[in-house]
Every structure is written in structure tokens, then in C-alpha cells.
N, C-alpha and C positions, 0 to 999 in steps of 0.2 A: 632335711636335705637341702629345699628349698631356700630356707632361712640362711643356712650357712651359705649358699652360692651367693645368695643377695648381698649378704655381708662381705664376701670376698670382693663382689663386683665395687661395692662402695667404698671399701679399702685401696682397691685400686686406682677410684677415681680421685680420692683423698691424695693419694700417692702422687698421681699426676698434677694434680693442683699443687701442692706442695713444690714439686719440681718447678712448675712454672713460675710460683712466687719466688722461689731460691733464683732463678735463672733474671727474676726482673730486678732483684735485689743486686744482684753481682754486676748487673749490666748500669744499675744506678751508681751504685761504688765506684764502678769503674770511671763513668763520664764525670763524678762528682771528683774523682782523683784526679784524671786529665784537668779539669777547671782548675783544680788548686795548683795543680804543677804549673798551668800556663801562668796564672795568675800572680804566683811567686817570682818564675820568672822573668815577669813584667816590670814587676815592683823594683826586683834586682837591677835590671836594667835602666830602671829610672833613676835610682839613687846616683848621686854623683859621686864620683871618686875621690876620696878624701886622701 
């Protein structure tokens, strides 16, 4: 029973780690997307209108 309880705690820890990593990835993707959007709008406004 003790071993089972320990593995359950470890599962919870790993789950929390996975959630933290997922949140980090999501915030990274969000900032990258915002940066690309800013760069795109910049390059569009820099182009001379033909």
C-alpha cells in the first residue's frame, strides 16, 4: 500500500510538471506569434505602395 501511495504522489508531481511545461510552451508560442505579427505588420508598412 505504501508503494502505491508513493507512485500516486510521483504521478501527481509529474502531472504538475507537465502542466507547467505546457504553460511555458503556450506562453512561448503566444509571444512568438505576437512577435511575428508585429514584424509582418512592420514589413507591410515599410513596403512602398505600387
